[in-house]
DOLUMDREN-784095 format. One record per residue: residue in three letters; y, x, z of N, C-alpha, C in turn. Coordinates in steps of 0.1 Angstrom, whole numbers, plus 5000, padded with zeros to 4 digits. Layout:
<atoms>
atom resn->ALA; nyy->Y; nxx->X; nzz->Z; cayy->Y; caxx->X; cazz->Z; cyy->Y; cxx->X; czz->Z;
...
</atoms>
This chain:
<atoms>
atom resn->GLN; nyy->6793; nxx->2358; nzz->4814; cayy->6804; caxx->2362; cazz->4824; cyy->6797; cxx->2371; czz->4834;
atom resn->VAL; nyy->6802; nxx->2383; nzz->4835; cayy->6796; caxx->2392; cazz->4845; cyy->6801; cxx->2389; czz->4858;
atom resn->GLN; nyy->6791; nxx->2388; nzz->4867; cayy->6795; caxx->2386; cazz->4881; cyy->6786; cxx->2395; czz->4892;
atom resn->LEU; nyy->6793; nxx->2401; nzz->4901; cayy->6786; caxx->2407; cazz->4912; cyy->6792; cxx->2401; czz->4925;
atom resn->VAL; nyy->6783; nxx->2394; nzz->4932; cayy->6787; caxx->2386; cazz->4943; cyy->6780; cxx->2392; czz->4956;
atom resn->GLU; nyy->6788; nxx->2398; nzz->4965; cayy->6783; caxx->2403; cazz->4977; cyy->6782; cxx->2393; czz->4988;
atom resn->SER; nyy->6773; nxx->2394; nzz->4997; cayy->6771; caxx->2385; cazz->5009; cyy->6765; cxx->2392; czz->5020;
atom resn->GLY; nyy->6766; nxx->2385; nzz->5031; cayy->6758; caxx->2391; cazz->5044; cyy->6767; cxx->2398; czz->5053;
atom resn->GLY; nyy->6779; nxx->2400; nzz->5050; cayy->6788; caxx->2405; cazz->5059; cyy->6792; cxx->2397; czz->5071;
atom resn->GLY; nyy->6798; nxx->2403; nzz->5081; cayy->6802; caxx->2394; cazz->5093; cyy->6805; cxx->2404; czz->5105;
atom resn->LEU; nyy->6805; nxx->2398; nzz->5116; cayy->6808; caxx->2405; cazz->5128; cyy->6795; cxx->2408; czz->5136;
atom resn->VAL; nyy->6794; nxx->2421; nzz->5139; cayy->6782; caxx->2425; cazz->5147; cyy->6786; cxx->2435; czz->5158;
atom resn->GLN; nyy->6777; nxx->2435; nzz->5169; cayy->6780; caxx->2444; cazz->5179; cyy->6776; cxx->2458; czz->5176;
atom resn->PRO; nyy->6781; nxx->2469; nzz->5182; cayy->6776; caxx->2482; cazz->5180; cyy->6761; cxx->2482; czz->5183;
atom resn->GLY; nyy->6753; nxx->2489; nzz->5175; cayy->6739; caxx->2490; cazz->5177; cyy->6731; cxx->2480; czz->5168;
atom resn->GLY; nyy->6738; nxx->2469; nzz->5164; cayy->6733; caxx->2459; cazz->5156; cyy->6729; cxx->2461; czz->5142;
atom resn->SER; nyy->6725; nxx->2452; nzz->5135; cayy->6720; caxx->2453; cazz->5122; cyy->6727; cxx->2442; czz->5113;
atom resn->LEU; nyy->6728; nxx->2445; nzz->5101; cayy->6732; caxx->2435; cazz->5090; cyy->6724; cxx->2439; czz->5076;
atom resn->ARG; nyy->6721; nxx->2429; nzz->5069; cayy->6717; caxx->2432; cazz->5055; cyy->6727; cxx->2425; czz->5046;
atom resn->LEU; nyy->6731; nxx->2434; nzz->5038; cayy->6741; caxx->2429; cazz->5027; cyy->6733; cxx->2426; czz->5014;
atom resn->SER; nyy->6738; nxx->2417; nzz->5007; cayy->6731; caxx->2414; cazz->4994; cyy->6742; cxx->2413; czz->4982;
atom resn->CYS; nyy->6737; nxx->2418; nzz->4971; cayy->6748; caxx->2417; cazz->4959; cyy->6739; cxx->2411; czz->4948;
atom resn->ALA; nyy->6743; nxx->2399; nzz->4944; cayy->6736; caxx->2392; cazz->4933; cyy->6744; cxx->2393; czz->4921;
atom resn->ALA; nyy->6737; nxx->2397; nzz->4911; cayy->6742; caxx->2401; cazz->4897; cyy->6739; cxx->2389; czz->4887;
atom resn->SER; nyy->6748; nxx->2387; nzz->4878; cayy->6746; caxx->2379; cazz->4867; cyy->6754; cxx->2383; czz->4855;
atom resn->GLY; nyy->6750; nxx->2379; nzz->4843; cayy->6758; caxx->2381; cazz->4831; cyy->6755; cxx->2395; czz->4825;
atom resn->PHE; nyy->6746; nxx->2402; nzz->4829; cayy->6742; caxx->2415; cazz->4823; cyy->6727; cxx->2418; czz->4826;
atom resn->THR; nyy->6722; nxx->2428; nzz->4819; cayy->6707; caxx->2432; cazz->4822; cyy->6708; cxx->2440; czz->4834;
atom resn->PHE; nyy->6706; nxx->2435; nzz->4845; cayy->6706; caxx->2441; cazz->4858; cyy->6697; cxx->2453; czz->4859;
atom resn->SER; nyy->6685; nxx->2451; nzz->4853; cayy->6675; caxx->2462; cazz->4854; cyy->6678; cxx->2474; czz->4848;
atom resn->LEU; nyy->6688; nxx->2475; nzz->4839; cayy->6692; caxx->2487; cazz->4833; cyy->6701; cxx->2496; czz->4841;
atom resn->TYR; nyy->6707; nxx->2489; nzz->4851; cayy->6720; caxx->2495; cazz->4857; cyy->6716; cxx->2503; czz->4870;
atom resn->VAL; nyy->6723; nxx->2514; nzz->4871; cayy->6722; caxx->2521; cazz->4885; cyy->6732; cxx->2513; czz->4893;
atom resn->MET; nyy->6727; nxx->2511; nzz->4906; cayy->6736; caxx->2503; cazz->4915; cyy->6739; cxx->2511; czz->4926;
atom resn->ARG; nyy->6751; nxx->2509; nzz->4931; cayy->6758; caxx->2516; cazz->4943; cyy->6764; cxx->2507; czz->4952;
atom resn->TRP; nyy->6764; nxx->2510; nzz->4965; cayy->6773; caxx->2504; cazz->4974; cyy->6784; cxx->2514; czz->4979;
atom resn->TYR; nyy->6795; nxx->2509; nzz->4980; cayy->6807; caxx->2516; cazz->4984; cyy->6813; cxx->2508; czz->4997;
atom resn->ARG; nyy->6821; nxx->2516; nzz->5003; cayy->6829; caxx->2509; cazz->5015; cyy->6843; cxx->2515; czz->5015;
atom resn->GLN; nyy->6852; nxx->2506; nzz->5020; cayy->6866; caxx->2509; cazz->5022; cyy->6871; cxx->2504; czz->5035;
atom resn->ALA; nyy->6874; nxx->2514; nzz->5044; cayy->6879; caxx->2510; cazz->5058; cyy->6895; cxx->2509; czz->5057;
atom resn->PRO; nyy->6901; nxx->2502; nzz->5066; cayy->6916; caxx->2501; cazz->5065; cyy->6922; cxx->2515; czz->5065;
atom resn->GLY; nyy->6931; nxx->2517; nzz->5056; cayy->6939; caxx->2529; cazz->5055; cyy->6931; cxx->2541; czz->5049;
atom resn->LYS; nyy->6919; nxx->2539; nzz->5046; cayy->6911; caxx->2550; cazz->5040; cyy->6906; cxx->2546; czz->5025;
atom resn->GLU; nyy->6903; nxx->2558; nzz->5020; cayy->6899; caxx->2556; cazz->5006; cyy->6884; cxx->2551; czz->5004;
atom resn->ARG; nyy->6882; nxx->2545; nzz->4993; cayy->6868; caxx->2539; cazz->4991; cyy->6858; cxx->2551; czz->4991;
atom resn->GLU; nyy->6846; nxx->2549; nzz->4997; cayy->6837; caxx->2560; cazz->4997; cyy->6823; cxx->2554; czz->4993;
atom resn->LEU; nyy->6815; nxx->2563; nzz->4986; cayy->6802; caxx->2559; cazz->4983; cyy->6793; cxx->2559; czz->4995;
atom resn->VAL; nyy->6785; nxx->2549; nzz->4995; cayy->6776; caxx->2546; cazz->5006; cyy->6761; cxx->2550; czz->5003;
atom resn->ALA; nyy->6757; nxx->2545; nzz->4991; cayy->6743; caxx->2546; cazz->4987; cyy->6742; cxx->2543; czz->4972;
atom resn->THR; nyy->6732; nxx->2550; nzz->4966; cayy->6729; caxx->2547; cazz->4952; cyy->6714; cxx->2545; czz->4950;
atom resn->ILE; nyy->6710; nxx->2536; nzz->4941; cayy->6697; caxx->2533; cazz->4937; cyy->6696; cxx->2533; czz->4922;
atom resn->THR; nyy->6687; nxx->2540; nzz->4916; cayy->6685; caxx->2540; cazz->4902; cyy->6678; cxx->2527; czz->4897;
atom resn->SER; nyy->6679; nxx->2526; nzz->4883; cayy->6676; caxx->2513; cazz->4878; cyy->6662; cxx->2507; czz->4881;
atom resn->THR; nyy->6652; nxx->2515; nzz->4882; cayy->6639; caxx->2512; cazz->4887; cyy->6638; cxx->2511; czz->4902;
atom resn->GLY; nyy->6646; nxx->2517; nzz->4909; cayy->6645; caxx->2516; cazz->4924; cyy->6637; cxx->2529; czz->4928;
atom resn->GLY; nyy->6634; nxx->2538; nzz->4919; cayy->6625; caxx->2550; cazz->4922; cyy->6632; cxx->2560; czz->4930;
atom resn->THR; nyy->6645; nxx->2561; nzz->4930; cayy->6652; caxx->2571; cazz->4936; cyy->6665; cxx->2565; czz->4943;
atom resn->THR; nyy->6667; nxx->2570; nzz->4956; cayy->6679; caxx->2565; cazz->4963; cyy->6686; cxx->2577; czz->4968;
atom resn->ASN; nyy->6699; nxx->2575; nzz->4970; cayy->6707; caxx->2586; cazz->4977; cyy->6716; cxx->2580; czz->4986;
atom resn->TYR; nyy->6720; nxx->2587; nzz->4997; cayy->6729; caxx->2582; cazz->5007; cyy->6739; cxx->2592; czz->5011;
atom resn->ALA; nyy->6751; nxx->2588; nzz->5014; cayy->6761; caxx->2596; cazz->5022; cyy->6756; cxx->2602; czz->5035;
atom resn->ASP; nyy->6759; nxx->2613; nzz->5039; cayy->6753; caxx->2619; cazz->5051; cyy->6753; cxx->2611; czz->5063;
atom resn->SER; nyy->6765; nxx->2604; nzz->5064; cayy->6768; caxx->2597; cazz->5076; cyy->6759; cxx->2585; czz->5077;
atom resn->MET; nyy->6754; nxx->2581; nzz->5066; cayy->6745; caxx->2568; cazz->5066; cyy->6730; cxx->2571; czz->5066;
atom resn->LYS; nyy->6726; nxx->2584; nzz->5064; cayy->6712; caxx->2587; cazz->5062; cyy->6704; cxx->2583; czz->5076;
atom resn->GLY; nyy->6694; nxx->2577; nzz->5074; cayy->6686; caxx->2573; cazz->5085; cyy->6690; cxx->2560; czz->5092;
atom resn->ARG; nyy->6701; nxx->2555; nzz->5087; cayy->6705; caxx->2542; cazz->5093; cyy->6707; cxx->2531; czz->5081;
atom resn->PHE; nyy->6710; nxx->2535; nzz->5070; cayy->6711; caxx->2525; cazz->5060; cyy->6700; cxx->2526; czz->5050;
atom resn->THR; nyy->6696; nxx->2516; nzz->5043; cayy->6686; caxx->2516; cazz->5033; cyy->6691; cxx->2507; czz->5021;
atom resn->ILE; nyy->6690; nxx->2512; nzz->5010; cayy->6694; caxx->2505; cazz->4997; cyy->6681; cxx->2502; czz->4990;
atom resn->SER; nyy->6681; nxx->2489; nzz->4985; cayy->6668; caxx->2486; cazz->4978; cyy->6673; cxx->2475; czz->4967;
atom resn->ARG; nyy->6664; nxx->2472; nzz->4958; cayy->6668; caxx->2462; cazz->4948; cyy->6655; cxx->2455; czz->4944;
atom resn->ASP; nyy->6659; nxx->2443; nzz->4938; cayy->6647; caxx->2434; cazz->4934; cyy->6652; cxx->2430; czz->4920;
atom resn->ASN; nyy->6647; nxx->2437; nzz->4910; cayy->6651; caxx->2434; cazz->4896; cyy->6647; cxx->2420; czz->4891;
atom resn->ALA; nyy->6637; nxx->2413; nzz->4897; cayy->6633; caxx->2400; cazz->4893; cyy->6643; cxx->2390; czz->4899;
atom resn->LYS; nyy->6650; nxx->2394; nzz->4909; cayy->6660; caxx->2385; cazz->4916; cyy->6675; cxx->2390; czz->4912;
atom resn->ASN; nyy->6676; nxx->2401; nzz->4904; cayy->6689; caxx->2405; cazz->4900; cyy->6698; cxx->2409; czz->4912;
atom resn->THR; nyy->6691; nxx->2414; nzz->4922; cayy->6698; caxx->2415; cazz->4936; cyy->6696; cxx->2430; czz->4942;
atom resn->VAL; nyy->6707; nxx->2436; nzz->4947; cayy->6706; caxx->2448; cazz->4954; cyy->6709; cxx->2445; czz->4968;
atom resn->TYR; nyy->6704; nxx->2452; nzz->4977; cayy->6705; caxx->2451; cazz->4991; cyy->6710; cxx->2464; czz->4999;
atom resn->LEU; nyy->6716; nxx->2461; nzz->5009; cayy->6718; caxx->2472; cazz->5018; cyy->6715; cxx->2469; czz->5032;
atom resn->GLN; nyy->6705; nxx->2474; nzz->5038; cayy->6701; caxx->2472; cazz->5051; cyy->6708; cxx->2482; czz->5060;
atom resn->MET; nyy->6716; nxx->2477; nzz->5070; cayy->6723; caxx->2486; cazz->5079; cyy->6719; cxx->2484; czz->5093;
atom resn->ASN; nyy->6715; nxx->2495; nzz->5098; cayy->6710; caxx->2494; cazz->5113; cyy->6718; cxx->2504; czz->5120;
atom resn->SER; nyy->6717; nxx->2503; nzz->5134; cayy->6724; caxx->2511; cazz->5143; cyy->6740; cxx->2512; czz->5140;
atom resn->LEU; nyy->6745; nxx->2501; nzz->5137; cayy->6759; caxx->2500; cazz->5133; cyy->6768; cxx->2506; czz->5143;
atom resn->LYS; nyy->6779; nxx->2512; nzz->5139; cayy->6789; caxx->2518; cazz->5147; cyy->6803; cxx->2512; czz->5143;
atom resn->PRO; nyy->6813; nxx->2513; nzz->5153; cayy->6825; caxx->2508; cazz->5150; cyy->6831; cxx->2514; czz->5136;
atom resn->GLU; nyy->6829; nxx->2526; nzz->5135; cayy->6833; caxx->2534; cazz->5123; cyy->6827; cxx->2529; czz->5110;
atom resn->ASP; nyy->6818; nxx->2520; nzz->5111; cayy->6812; caxx->2514; cazz->5099; cyy->6819; cxx->2502; czz->5094;
atom resn->THR; nyy->6829; nxx->2498; nzz->5102; cayy->6838; caxx->2486; cazz->5098; cyy->6845; cxx->2489; czz->5085;
atom resn->ALA; nyy->6843; nxx->2480; nzz->5076; cayy->6850; caxx->2483; cazz->5063; cyy->6846; cxx->2470; czz->5054;
atom resn->ILE; nyy->6852; nxx->2470; nzz->5042; cayy->6848; caxx->2461; cazz->5032; cyy->6837; cxx->2469; czz->5024;
atom resn->TYR; nyy->6826; nxx->2462; nzz->5021; cayy->6815; caxx->2468; cazz->5014; cyy->6816; cxx->2461; czz->5000;
atom resn->TYR; nyy->6814; nxx->2470; nzz->4989; cayy->6814; caxx->2467; cazz->4976; cyy->6801; cxx->2471; czz->4970;
atom resn->CYS; nyy->6796; nxx->2463; nzz->4960; cayy->6785; caxx->2469; cazz->4951; cyy->6791; cxx->2470; czz->4938;
atom resn->ARG; nyy->6785; nxx->2480; nzz->4931; cayy->6790; caxx->2485; cazz->4917; cyy->6777; cxx->2487; czz->4908;
atom resn->ALA; nyy->6778; nxx->2483; nzz->4897; cayy->6768; caxx->2484; cazz->4886; cyy->6773; cxx->2493; czz->4876;
atom resn->ALA; nyy->6765; nxx->2503; nzz->4872; cayy->6769; caxx->2512; cazz->4861; cyy->6759; cxx->2515; czz->4851;
atom resn->TRP; nyy->6761; nxx->2514; nzz->4838; cayy->6753; caxx->2519; cazz->4828; cyy->6760; cxx->2523; czz->4816;
atom resn->GLY; nyy->6760; nxx->2536; nzz->4813; cayy->6768; caxx->2542; cazz->4802; cyy->6783; cxx->2540; czz->4806;
atom resn->SER; nyy->6790; nxx->2535; nzz->4797; cayy->6804; caxx->2532; cazz->4799; cyy->6807; cxx->2519; czz->4805;
atom resn->LEU; nyy->6796; nxx->2511; nzz->4808; cayy->6799; caxx->2498; cazz->4814; cyy->6798; cxx->2499; czz->4829;
atom resn->ASP; nyy->6807; nxx->2493; nzz->4835; cayy->6810; caxx->2495; cazz->4850; cyy->6815; cxx->2483; czz->4856;
atom resn->TYR; nyy->6809; nxx->2476; nzz->4866; cayy->6813; caxx->2465; cazz->4871; cyy->6813; cxx->2465; czz->4886;
atom resn->TRP; nyy->6823; nxx->2458; nzz->4893; cayy->6824; caxx->2459; cazz->4907; cyy->6825; cxx->2444; czz->4912;
atom resn->GLY; nyy->6819; nxx->2442; nzz->4924; cayy->6820; caxx->2430; cazz->4931; cyy->6833; cxx->2430; czz->4940;
atom resn->GLN; nyy->6836; nxx->2418; nzz->4946; cayy->6848; caxx->2415; cazz->4952; cyy->6848; cxx->2421; czz->4968;
atom resn->GLY; nyy->6835; nxx->2423; nzz->4973; cayy->6834; caxx->2429; cazz->4986; cyy->6831; cxx->2419; czz->4996;
atom resn->THR; nyy->6825; nxx->2424; nzz->5007; cayy->6822; caxx->2416; cazz->5018; cyy->6826; cxx->2423; czz->5032;
atom resn->GLN; nyy->6833; nxx->2417; nzz->5039; cayy->6837; caxx->2424; cazz->5053; cyy->6826; cxx->2425; czz->5063;
atom resn->VAL; nyy->6826; nxx->2438; nzz->5068; cayy->6817; caxx->2441; cazz->5079; cyy->6825; cxx->2446; czz->5090;
atom resn->THR; nyy->6825; nxx->2440; nzz->5102; cayy->6830; caxx->2444; cazz->5114; cyy->6823; cxx->2447; czz->5124;
atom resn->VAL; nyy->6822; nxx->2458; nzz->5129; cayy->6814; caxx->2462; cazz->5141; cyy->6822; cxx->2464; czz->5153;
atom resn->SER; nyy->6820; nxx->2455; nzz->5163; cayy->6830; caxx->2455; cazz->5175; cyy->6822; cxx->2447; czz->5186;
atom resn->SER; nyy->6825; nxx->2452; nzz->5198; cayy->6820; caxx->2444; cazz->5209; cyy->6830; cxx->2434; czz->5214;
</atoms>
């Protein structure tokens, strides 16, 4: 059974940090490109960051560059999103996604709220 389970979300003050985790099971994690997306209330889901299967290449949306870092541990079947200097506009549900060829899986999301 394929599962992607996000964790690490919560309430944080502006300027604070959070590290999200996405634990994968039920498929060969090391083959998959992993991505983090987010969806704010009333807005479309947007791509946050991408990491290749080996972790050798990462990409970020412009508004996250320099603040967010995506990483993965293939031995632990987990992808991470380190988020620093958080802003209220980063408030959203954050989702991880695994993709390999035509195979495509999503997690259920974790809520991140940035507020004082």
